[in-house]
mmCIF file of the C-alpha atoms, coordinates in Angstrom:
data_MODEL
# 
_entry.id   MODEL 
# 
loop_
_atom_site.group_PDB 
_atom_site.id 
_atom_site.type_symbol 
_atom_site.label_atom_id 
_atom_site.label_alt_id 
_atom_site.label_comp_id 
_atom_site.label_asym_id 
_atom_site.label_entity_id 
_atom_site.label_seq_id 
_atom_site.pdbx_PDB_ins_code 
_atom_site.Cartn_x 
_atom_site.Cartn_y 
_atom_site.Cartn_z 
_atom_site.occupancy 
_atom_site.B_iso_or_equiv 
_atom_site.pdbx_formal_charge 
_atom_site.auth_seq_id 
_atom_site.auth_comp_id 
_atom_site.auth_asym_id 
_atom_site.auth_atom_id 
_atom_site.pdbx_PDB_model_num 
ATOM 1   C CA . MET A 1 1   ? 0.000  0.000   0.000  1.00 0.00 ? 1   MET A CA 1 
ATOM 2   C CA . THR A 1 2   ? 1.316  3.422   -0.867 1.00 0.00 ? 2   THR A CA 1 
ATOM 3   C CA . ASP A 1 3   ? 0.246  6.265   1.370  1.00 0.00 ? 3   ASP A CA 1 
ATOM 4   C CA . ARG A 1 4   ? 0.382  9.756   -0.096 1.00 0.00 ? 4   ARG A CA 1 
ATOM 5   C CA . LYS A 1 5   ? -0.198 13.023  1.660  1.00 0.00 ? 5   LYS A CA 1 
ATOM 6   C CA . GLN A 1 6   ? 0.032  16.125  -0.488 1.00 0.00 ? 6   GLN A CA 1 
ATOM 7   C CA . ASP A 1 7   ? 1.036  19.528  0.835  1.00 0.00 ? 7   ASP A CA 1 
ATOM 8   C CA . GLY A 1 8   ? -1.626 22.080  -0.026 1.00 0.00 ? 8   GLY A CA 1 
ATOM 9   C CA . GLY A 1 9   ? 0.924  24.799  -0.791 1.00 0.00 ? 9   GLY A CA 1 
ATOM 10  C CA . GLY A 1 10  ? 1.474  28.209  0.784  1.00 0.00 ? 10  GLY A CA 1 
ATOM 11  C CA . ALA A 1 11  ? -0.651 30.254  3.164  1.00 0.00 ? 11  ALA A CA 1 
ATOM 12  C CA . ALA A 1 12  ? -2.753 31.489  0.247  1.00 0.00 ? 12  ALA A CA 1 
ATOM 13  C CA . GLY A 1 13  ? -3.800 27.890  -0.437 1.00 0.00 ? 13  GLY A CA 1 
ATOM 14  C CA . GLY A 1 14  ? -1.730 27.062  -3.553 1.00 0.00 ? 14  GLY A CA 1 
ATOM 15  C CA . GLY A 1 15  ? -2.639 24.300  -5.971 1.00 0.00 ? 15  GLY A CA 1 
ATOM 16  C CA . ALA A 1 16  ? -2.750 20.624  -5.107 1.00 0.00 ? 16  ALA A CA 1 
ATOM 17  C CA . GLY A 1 17  ? 0.691  19.164  -4.695 1.00 0.00 ? 17  GLY A CA 1 
ATOM 18  C CA . SER A 1 18  ? 2.484  22.510  -5.057 1.00 0.00 ? 18  SER A CA 1 
ATOM 19  C CA . GLY A 1 19  ? 4.576  21.756  -1.969 1.00 0.00 ? 19  GLY A CA 1 
ATOM 20  C CA . GLY A 1 20  ? 5.629  18.235  -2.915 1.00 0.00 ? 20  GLY A CA 1 
ATOM 21  C CA . GLY A 1 21  ? 4.208  15.744  -0.471 1.00 0.00 ? 21  GLY A CA 1 
ATOM 22  C CA . ILE A 1 22  ? 5.335  12.352  0.753  1.00 0.00 ? 22  ILE A CA 1 
ATOM 23  C CA . ALA A 1 23  ? 5.167  8.938   -0.936 1.00 0.00 ? 23  ALA A CA 1 
ATOM 24  C CA . ILE A 1 24  ? 6.032  5.798   1.035  1.00 0.00 ? 24  ILE A CA 1 
ATOM 25  C CA . GLY A 1 25  ? 6.182  2.257   -0.319 1.00 0.00 ? 25  GLY A CA 1 
ATOM 26  C CA . ARG A 1 26  ? 5.699  0.664   3.097  1.00 0.00 ? 26  ARG A CA 1 
ATOM 27  C CA . MET A 1 27  ? 5.636  2.149   6.590  1.00 0.00 ? 27  MET A CA 1 
ATOM 28  C CA . THR A 1 28  ? 5.863  -0.077  9.656  1.00 0.00 ? 28  THR A CA 1 
ATOM 29  C CA . GLY A 1 29  ? 6.679  2.584   12.220 1.00 0.00 ? 29  GLY A CA 1 
ATOM 30  C CA . GLY A 1 30  ? 7.665  6.189   12.589 1.00 0.00 ? 30  GLY A CA 1 
ATOM 31  C CA . ALA A 1 31  ? 5.920  9.500   12.001 1.00 0.00 ? 31  ALA A CA 1 
ATOM 32  C CA . VAL A 1 32  ? 5.118  11.441  8.822  1.00 0.00 ? 32  VAL A CA 1 
ATOM 33  C CA . ALA A 1 33  ? 3.659  14.901  8.283  1.00 0.00 ? 33  ALA A CA 1 
ATOM 34  C CA . ALA A 1 34  ? 3.236  17.150  5.250  1.00 0.00 ? 34  ALA A CA 1 
ATOM 35  C CA . GLY A 1 35  ? 2.192  20.763  4.920  1.00 0.00 ? 35  GLY A CA 1 
ATOM 36  C CA . ASP A 1 36  ? 3.127  24.206  6.151  1.00 0.00 ? 36  ASP A CA 1 
ATOM 37  C CA . ARG A 1 37  ? 4.678  23.995  9.617  1.00 0.00 ? 37  ARG A CA 1 
ATOM 38  C CA . ALA A 1 38  ? 3.951  20.259  9.706  1.00 0.00 ? 38  ALA A CA 1 
ATOM 39  C CA . GLN A 1 39  ? 5.474  18.352  12.613 1.00 0.00 ? 39  GLN A CA 1 
ATOM 40  C CA . ALA A 1 40  ? 6.270  14.647  12.679 1.00 0.00 ? 40  ALA A CA 1 
ATOM 41  C CA . GLU A 1 41  ? 7.512  13.297  16.004 1.00 0.00 ? 41  GLU A CA 1 
ATOM 42  C CA . ASN A 1 42  ? 8.363  9.685   16.768 1.00 0.00 ? 42  ASN A CA 1 
ATOM 43  C CA . HIS A 1 43  ? 8.786  8.803   20.456 1.00 0.00 ? 43  HIS A CA 1 
ATOM 44  C CA . ALA A 1 44  ? 8.308  5.054   20.025 1.00 0.00 ? 44  ALA A CA 1 
ATOM 45  C CA . GLU A 1 45  ? 10.225 2.304   21.723 1.00 0.00 ? 45  GLU A CA 1 
ATOM 46  C CA . ARG A 1 46  ? 11.102 -0.213  19.038 1.00 0.00 ? 46  ARG A CA 1 
ATOM 47  C CA . ALA A 1 47  ? 12.532 -3.700  19.258 1.00 0.00 ? 47  ALA A CA 1 
ATOM 48  C CA . ALA A 1 48  ? 15.692 -4.322  17.275 1.00 0.00 ? 48  ALA A CA 1 
ATOM 49  C CA . ASN A 1 49  ? 16.092 -7.028  14.646 1.00 0.00 ? 49  ASN A CA 1 
ATOM 50  C CA . PRO A 1 50  ? 12.828 -8.973  14.745 1.00 0.00 ? 50  PRO A CA 1 
ATOM 51  C CA . THR A 1 51  ? 13.682 -12.634 14.177 1.00 0.00 ? 51  THR A CA 1 
ATOM 52  C CA . GLU A 1 52  ? 10.346 -14.244 13.450 1.00 0.00 ? 52  GLU A CA 1 
ATOM 53  C CA . GLY A 1 53  ? 10.143 -16.108 10.155 1.00 0.00 ? 53  GLY A CA 1 
ATOM 54  C CA . THR A 1 54  ? 12.786 -16.289 7.479  1.00 0.00 ? 54  THR A CA 1 
ATOM 55  C CA . GLY A 1 55  ? 13.936 -13.896 4.808  1.00 0.00 ? 55  GLY A CA 1 
ATOM 56  C CA . THR A 1 56  ? 13.897 -10.130 4.946  1.00 0.00 ? 56  THR A CA 1 
ATOM 57  C CA . ARG A 1 57  ? 11.006 -8.128  6.357  1.00 0.00 ? 57  ARG A CA 1 
ATOM 58  C CA . ALA A 1 58  ? 9.949  -7.184  2.822  1.00 0.00 ? 58  ALA A CA 1 
ATOM 59  C CA . GLU A 1 59  ? 10.067 -10.795 1.649  1.00 0.00 ? 59  GLU A CA 1 
ATOM 60  C CA . ARG A 1 60  ? 8.041  -11.979 4.670  1.00 0.00 ? 60  ARG A CA 1 
ATOM 61  C CA . ALA A 1 61  ? 5.420  -9.340  3.866  1.00 0.00 ? 61  ALA A CA 1 
ATOM 62  C CA . GLY A 1 62  ? 5.205  -10.634 0.288  1.00 0.00 ? 62  GLY A CA 1 
ATOM 63  C CA . ARG A 1 63  ? 6.223  -7.310  -1.231 1.00 0.00 ? 63  ARG A CA 1 
ATOM 64  C CA . ASP A 1 64  ? 8.259  -6.814  -4.397 1.00 0.00 ? 64  ASP A CA 1 
ATOM 65  C CA . VAL A 1 65  ? 11.822 -5.998  -3.473 1.00 0.00 ? 65  VAL A CA 1 
ATOM 66  C CA . HIS A 1 66  ? 14.871 -4.725  -5.291 1.00 0.00 ? 66  HIS A CA 1 
ATOM 67  C CA . PRO A 1 67  ? 16.695 -7.928  -6.280 1.00 0.00 ? 67  PRO A CA 1 
ATOM 68  C CA . GLY A 1 68  ? 19.449 -8.745  -3.833 1.00 0.00 ? 68  GLY A CA 1 
ATOM 69  C CA . THR A 1 69  ? 18.721 -5.918  -1.386 1.00 0.00 ? 69  THR A CA 1 
ATOM 70  C CA . GLY A 1 70  ? 15.591 -6.987  0.497  1.00 0.00 ? 70  GLY A CA 1 
ATOM 71  C CA . LEU A 1 71  ? 14.318 -3.405  0.289  1.00 0.00 ? 71  LEU A CA 1 
ATOM 72  C CA . VAL A 1 72  ? 10.871 -2.223  -0.769 1.00 0.00 ? 72  VAL A CA 1 
ATOM 73  C CA . PRO A 1 73  ? 11.225 -0.061  -3.899 1.00 0.00 ? 73  PRO A CA 1 
ATOM 74  C CA . VAL A 1 74  ? 10.642 3.675   -3.868 1.00 0.00 ? 74  VAL A CA 1 
ATOM 75  C CA . PRO A 1 75  ? 7.120  4.345   -5.217 1.00 0.00 ? 75  PRO A CA 1 
ATOM 76  C CA . ALA A 1 76  ? 7.015  4.770   -9.012 1.00 0.00 ? 76  ALA A CA 1 
ATOM 77  C CA . GLU A 1 77  ? 5.039  8.006   -8.741 1.00 0.00 ? 77  GLU A CA 1 
ATOM 78  C CA . VAL A 1 78  ? 7.253  10.276  -6.686 1.00 0.00 ? 78  VAL A CA 1 
ATOM 79  C CA . PRO A 1 79  ? 5.999  13.589  -5.284 1.00 0.00 ? 79  PRO A CA 1 
ATOM 80  C CA . GLY A 1 80  ? 6.656  16.874  -7.023 1.00 0.00 ? 80  GLY A CA 1 
ATOM 81  C CA . HIS A 1 81  ? 9.333  19.454  -6.281 1.00 0.00 ? 81  HIS A CA 1 
ATOM 82  C CA . GLY A 1 82  ? 10.117 19.618  -2.563 1.00 0.00 ? 82  GLY A CA 1 
ATOM 83  C CA . GLY A 1 83  ? 8.549  16.235  -1.866 1.00 0.00 ? 83  GLY A CA 1 
ATOM 84  C CA . VAL A 1 84  ? 9.964  13.118  -0.249 1.00 0.00 ? 84  VAL A CA 1 
ATOM 85  C CA . ALA A 1 85  ? 9.839  9.547   -1.589 1.00 0.00 ? 85  ALA A CA 1 
ATOM 86  C CA . VAL A 1 86  ? 10.734 6.617   0.675  1.00 0.00 ? 86  VAL A CA 1 
ATOM 87  C CA . GLY A 1 87  ? 10.750 2.930   -0.216 1.00 0.00 ? 87  GLY A CA 1 
ATOM 88  C CA . GLU A 1 88  ? 10.473 1.573   3.310  1.00 0.00 ? 88  GLU A CA 1 
ATOM 89  C CA . LEU A 1 89  ? 10.127 3.450   6.614  1.00 0.00 ? 89  LEU A CA 1 
ATOM 90  C CA . SER A 1 90  ? 10.371 1.342   9.749  1.00 0.00 ? 90  SER A CA 1 
ATOM 91  C CA . GLY A 1 91  ? 11.011 4.114   12.237 1.00 0.00 ? 91  GLY A CA 1 
ATOM 92  C CA . GLY A 1 92  ? 12.169 7.680   12.390 1.00 0.00 ? 92  GLY A CA 1 
ATOM 93  C CA . ALA A 1 93  ? 10.374 10.808  11.289 1.00 0.00 ? 93  ALA A CA 1 
ATOM 94  C CA . VAL A 1 94  ? 9.786  12.519  7.923  1.00 0.00 ? 94  VAL A CA 1 
ATOM 95  C CA . ALA A 1 95  ? 8.268  15.947  7.327  1.00 0.00 ? 95  ALA A CA 1 
ATOM 96  C CA . ALA A 1 96  ? 7.773  17.854  4.080  1.00 0.00 ? 96  ALA A CA 1 
ATOM 97  C CA . GLY A 1 97  ? 6.571  21.400  3.595  1.00 0.00 ? 97  GLY A CA 1 
ATOM 98  C CA . ARG A 1 98  ? 7.498  24.969  4.403  1.00 0.00 ? 98  ARG A CA 1 
ATOM 99  C CA . GLN A 1 99  ? 8.970  25.174  7.917  1.00 0.00 ? 99  GLN A CA 1 
ATOM 100 C CA . ALA A 1 100 ? 8.166  21.499  8.480  1.00 0.00 ? 100 ALA A CA 1 
ATOM 101 C CA . ARG A 1 101 ? 9.927  19.710  11.325 1.00 0.00 ? 101 ARG A CA 1 
ATOM 102 C CA . ALA A 1 102 ? 10.769 16.040  11.910 1.00 0.00 ? 102 ALA A CA 1 
ATOM 103 C CA . VAL A 1 103 ? 11.947 14.693  15.290 1.00 0.00 ? 103 VAL A CA 1 
ATOM 104 C CA . ASP A 1 104 ? 13.024 11.106  15.865 1.00 0.00 ? 104 ASP A CA 1 
ATOM 105 C CA . ALA A 1 105 ? 13.235 10.598  19.621 1.00 0.00 ? 105 ALA A CA 1 
ATOM 106 C CA . SER A 1 106 ? 12.612 6.861   19.396 1.00 0.00 ? 106 SER A CA 1 
ATOM 107 C CA . ARG A 1 107 ? 14.640 4.380   21.400 1.00 0.00 ? 107 ARG A CA 1 
ATOM 108 C CA . GLU A 1 108 ? 15.762 1.005   20.143 1.00 0.00 ? 108 GLU A CA 1 
ATOM 109 C CA . VAL A 1 109 ? 15.501 -1.758  22.709 1.00 0.00 ? 109 VAL A CA 1 
ATOM 110 C CA . LEU A 1 110 ? 17.113 -5.181  22.641 1.00 0.00 ? 110 LEU A CA 1 
ATOM 111 C CA . ALA A 1 111 ? 16.128 -8.411  24.379 1.00 0.00 ? 111 ALA A CA 1 
ATOM 112 C CA . VAL A 1 112 ? 18.669 -9.226  27.099 1.00 0.00 ? 112 VAL A CA 1 
ATOM 113 C CA . PRO A 1 113 ? 19.797 -12.861 27.022 1.00 0.00 ? 113 PRO A CA 1 
ATOM 114 C CA . PRO A 1 114 ? 20.251 -14.659 30.373 1.00 0.00 ? 114 PRO A CA 1 
ATOM 115 C CA . GLU A 1 115 ? 24.026 -14.924 29.784 1.00 0.00 ? 115 GLU A CA 1 
ATOM 116 C CA . LEU A 1 116 ? 24.371 -11.135 29.641 1.00 0.00 ? 116 LEU A CA 1 
ATOM 117 C CA . LEU A 1 117 ? 22.222 -10.664 32.736 1.00 0.00 ? 117 LEU A CA 1 
ATOM 118 C CA . GLU A 1 118 ? 24.367 -13.189 34.650 1.00 0.00 ? 118 GLU A CA 1 
ATOM 119 C CA . ALA A 1 119 ? 27.585 -11.472 33.530 1.00 0.00 ? 119 ALA A CA 1 
ATOM 120 C CA . VAL A 1 120 ? 26.208 -8.064  34.570 1.00 0.00 ? 120 VAL A CA 1 
ATOM 121 C CA . ALA A 1 121 ? 25.277 -9.377  38.037 1.00 0.00 ? 121 ALA A CA 1 
ATOM 122 C CA . GLU A 1 122 ? 28.760 -10.938 38.444 1.00 0.00 ? 122 GLU A CA 1 
ATOM 123 C CA . LEU A 1 123 ? 30.516 -7.706  37.457 1.00 0.00 ? 123 LEU A CA 1 
ATOM 124 C CA . ARG A 1 124 ? 28.330 -5.719  39.865 1.00 0.00 ? 124 ARG A CA 1 
ATOM 125 C CA . ARG A 1 125 ? 29.364 -8.097  42.678 1.00 0.00 ? 125 ARG A CA 1 
ATOM 126 C CA . GLN A 1 126 ? 33.044 -7.566  41.814 1.00 0.00 ? 126 GLN A CA 1 
ATOM 127 C CA . LEU A 1 127 ? 33.040 -3.751  41.579 1.00 0.00 ? 127 LEU A CA 1 
ATOM 128 C CA . PRO A 1 128 ? 33.205 -3.150  45.368 1.00 0.00 ? 128 PRO A CA 1 
ATOM 129 C CA . LEU A 1 129 ? 36.376 -5.272  45.502 1.00 0.00 ? 129 LEU A CA 1 
ATOM 130 C CA . LEU A 1 130 ? 38.351 -2.824  43.338 1.00 0.00 ? 130 LEU A CA 1 
ATOM 131 C CA . VAL A 1 131 ? 40.824 -0.398  44.850 1.00 0.00 ? 131 VAL A CA 1 
ATOM 132 C CA . ARG A 1 132 ? 39.314 2.975   44.084 1.00 0.00 ? 132 ARG A CA 1 
ATOM 133 C CA . ALA A 1 133 ? 40.901 6.214   42.916 1.00 0.00 ? 133 ALA A CA 1 
ATOM 134 C CA . GLU A 1 134 ? 39.395 9.533   41.958 1.00 0.00 ? 134 GLU A CA 1 
ATOM 135 C CA . GLY A 1 135 ? 38.193 9.519   38.342 1.00 0.00 ? 135 GLY A CA 1 
ATOM 136 C CA . ASP A 1 136 ? 38.564 5.740   37.974 1.00 0.00 ? 136 ASP A CA 1 
ATOM 137 C CA . GLY A 1 137 ? 35.278 5.412   36.056 1.00 0.00 ? 137 GLY A CA 1 
ATOM 138 C CA . VAL A 1 138 ? 33.931 2.700   38.363 1.00 0.00 ? 138 VAL A CA 1 
ATOM 139 C CA . ASP A 1 139 ? 30.890 4.764   39.380 1.00 0.00 ? 139 ASP A CA 1 
ATOM 140 C CA . ALA A 1 140 ? 29.907 5.292   35.730 1.00 0.00 ? 140 ALA A CA 1 
ATOM 141 C CA . VAL A 1 141 ? 30.229 1.544   35.062 1.00 0.00 ? 141 VAL A CA 1 
ATOM 142 C CA . GLY A 1 142 ? 28.243 0.748   38.207 1.00 0.00 ? 142 GLY A CA 1 
ATOM 143 C CA . ASP A 1 143 ? 25.449 3.136   37.195 1.00 0.00 ? 143 ASP A CA 1 
ATOM 144 C CA . GLU A 1 144 ? 25.153 1.630   33.703 1.00 0.00 ? 144 GLU A CA 1 
ATOM 145 C CA . LEU A 1 145 ? 25.222 -1.920  35.095 1.00 0.00 ? 145 LEU A CA 1 
ATOM 146 C CA . ALA A 1 146 ? 22.554 -1.119  37.677 1.00 0.00 ? 146 ALA A CA 1 
ATOM 147 C CA . GLY A 1 147 ? 20.324 0.503   35.059 1.00 0.00 ? 147 GLY A CA 1 
ATOM 148 C CA . LEU A 1 148 ? 20.757 -2.402  32.656 1.00 0.00 ? 148 LEU A CA 1 
ATOM 149 C CA . GLU A 1 149 ? 20.069 -5.023  35.308 1.00 0.00 ? 149 GLU A CA 1 
ATOM 150 C CA . GLU A 1 150 ? 16.988 -3.230  36.672 1.00 0.00 ? 150 GLU A CA 1 
ATOM 151 C CA . GLU A 1 151 ? 15.523 -2.642  33.220 1.00 0.00 ? 151 GLU A CA 1 
ATOM 152 C CA . ALA A 1 152 ? 16.271 -6.205  32.053 1.00 0.00 ? 152 ALA A CA 1 
ATOM 153 C CA . ARG A 1 153 ? 14.758 -7.814  35.153 1.00 0.00 ? 153 ARG A CA 1 
ATOM 154 C CA . ARG A 1 154 ? 11.642 -5.641  34.851 1.00 0.00 ? 154 ARG A CA 1 
ATOM 155 C CA . THR A 1 155 ? 11.093 -5.832  31.059 1.00 0.00 ? 155 THR A CA 1 
ATOM 156 C CA . GLY A 1 156 ? 13.534 -8.403  29.648 1.00 0.00 ? 156 GLY A CA 1 
ATOM 157 C CA . ARG A 1 157 ? 14.979 -5.654  27.429 1.00 0.00 ? 157 ARG A CA 1 
ATOM 158 C CA . THR A 1 158 ? 17.410 -2.760  27.516 1.00 0.00 ? 158 THR A CA 1 
ATOM 159 C CA . GLN A 1 159 ? 18.116 0.317   25.422 1.00 0.00 ? 159 GLN A CA 1 
ATOM 160 C CA . ARG A 1 160 ? 20.708 0.044   22.661 1.00 0.00 ? 160 ARG A CA 1 
ATOM 161 C CA . GLY A 1 161 ? 22.326 3.273   23.898 1.00 0.00 ? 161 GLY A CA 1 
ATOM 162 C CA . ARG A 1 162 ? 22.941 1.793   27.339 1.00 0.00 ? 162 ARG A CA 1 
ATOM 163 C CA . LEU A 1 163 ? 24.761 -1.196  25.835 1.00 0.00 ? 163 LEU A CA 1 
ATOM 164 C CA . VAL A 1 164 ? 26.839 1.071   23.601 1.00 0.00 ? 164 VAL A CA 1 
ATOM 165 C CA . ARG A 1 165 ? 27.881 3.243   26.574 1.00 0.00 ? 165 ARG A CA 1 
ATOM 166 C CA . LEU A 1 166 ? 28.636 0.233   28.769 1.00 0.00 ? 166 LEU A CA 1 
ATOM 167 C CA . ARG A 1 167 ? 30.715 -1.515  26.117 1.00 0.00 ? 167 ARG A CA 1 
ATOM 168 C CA . ALA A 1 168 ? 32.647 1.722   25.481 1.00 0.00 ? 168 ALA A CA 1 
ATOM 169 C CA . LEU A 1 169 ? 33.345 2.168   29.202 1.00 0.00 ? 169 LEU A CA 1 
ATOM 170 C CA . LEU A 1 170 ? 34.549 -1.417  29.601 1.00 0.00 ? 170 LEU A CA 1 
ATOM 171 C CA . SER A 1 171 ? 36.592 -1.555  26.389 1.00 0.00 ? 171 SER A CA 1 
ATOM 172 C CA . SER A 1 172 ? 38.252 1.864   26.418 1.00 0.00 ? 172 SER A CA 1 
ATOM 173 C CA . GLY A 1 173 ? 40.819 1.209   29.124 1.00 0.00 ? 173 GLY A CA 1 
ATOM 174 C CA . THR A 1 174 ? 39.733 4.362   30.969 1.00 0.00 ? 174 THR A CA 1 
ATOM 175 C CA . THR A 1 175 ? 38.105 2.579   33.901 1.00 0.00 ? 175 THR A CA 1 
ATOM 176 C CA . ALA A 1 176 ? 39.590 0.319   36.542 1.00 0.00 ? 176 ALA A CA 1 
ATOM 177 C CA . ALA A 1 177 ? 36.663 -2.067  36.055 1.00 0.00 ? 177 ALA A CA 1 
ATOM 178 C CA . GLY A 1 178 ? 37.772 -2.808  32.483 1.00 0.00 ? 178 GLY A CA 1 
ATOM 179 C CA . GLY A 1 179 ? 40.549 -5.089  33.725 1.00 0.00 ? 179 GLY A CA 1 
ATOM 180 C CA . LEU A 1 180 ? 38.185 -7.598  35.339 1.00 0.00 ? 180 LEU A CA 1 
ATOM 181 C CA . ALA A 1 181 ? 37.463 -10.830 33.479 1.00 0.00 ? 181 ALA A CA 1 
ATOM 182 C CA . SER A 1 182 ? 33.754 -10.316 34.119 1.00 0.00 ? 182 SER A CA 1 
ATOM 183 C CA . ALA A 1 183 ? 34.029 -6.884  32.436 1.00 0.00 ? 183 ALA A CA 1 
ATOM 184 C CA . ALA A 1 184 ? 35.408 -8.527  29.311 1.00 0.00 ? 184 ALA A CA 1 
ATOM 185 C CA . THR A 1 185 ? 32.530 -11.016 29.388 1.00 0.00 ? 185 THR A CA 1 
ATOM 186 C CA . VAL A 1 186 ? 29.963 -8.190  29.630 1.00 0.00 ? 186 VAL A CA 1 
ATOM 187 C CA . ALA A 1 187 ? 31.673 -6.189  26.852 1.00 0.00 ? 187 ALA A CA 1 
ATOM 188 C CA . GLU A 1 188 ? 31.780 -9.227  24.538 1.00 0.00 ? 188 GLU A CA 1 
ATOM 189 C CA . ALA A 1 189 ? 28.133 -10.155 25.234 1.00 0.00 ? 189 ALA A CA 1 
ATOM 190 C CA . ALA A 1 190 ? 27.054 -6.548  24.634 1.00 0.00 ? 190 ALA A CA 1 
ATOM 191 C CA . GLY A 1 191 ? 29.061 -6.475  21.407 1.00 0.00 ? 191 GLY A CA 1 
ATOM 192 C CA . ARG A 1 192 ? 27.348 -9.611  20.110 1.00 0.00 ? 192 ARG A CA 1 
ATOM 193 C CA . LEU A 1 193 ? 23.940 -8.176  20.940 1.00 0.00 ? 193 LEU A CA 1 
ATOM 194 C CA . LEU A 1 194 ? 24.770 -4.892  19.208 1.00 0.00 ? 194 LEU A CA 1 
ATOM 195 C CA . ALA A 1 195 ? 26.088 -6.576  16.043 1.00 0.00 ? 195 ALA A CA 1 
# 
């Protein structure tokens, strides 16, 4: 299904399509707005890499795809001057029109496997055993671990950004916690989940 929304033009009410518009081949998430001062804001929490079924998302949906890419094609009838054409939108925000604004404040969440949760709990138990120095980065690691563990125990998921920050802290060599074997285990597990 192709969804089209045409911008009605300027404040004087210009002709149909005079401001472009938006054409989308398939939209499975996100926000879209067209028109003068249009605002599209996406604040969704979205799961990363759905694994149900086989093939690409487009193939599972039975849509025509560009051979070898797994992508839905850009609609054949693209909007006029100033418009936006998108083959597949699965998140984010798109706005077209005079003084239009698009904001993607969505957060990607990942399912936390039991192995990562166990490694996080082990590293948290080991942190108090470290000899501390000012600026050693242990507090930052502890905060990220606590947030990850609480969120994972409550929802079974965590934010991608939290895993990125934690892996960076543990892999950068800037924190005393990075030298622990359990820190390497957490960093490796986070890396696999982020891949």
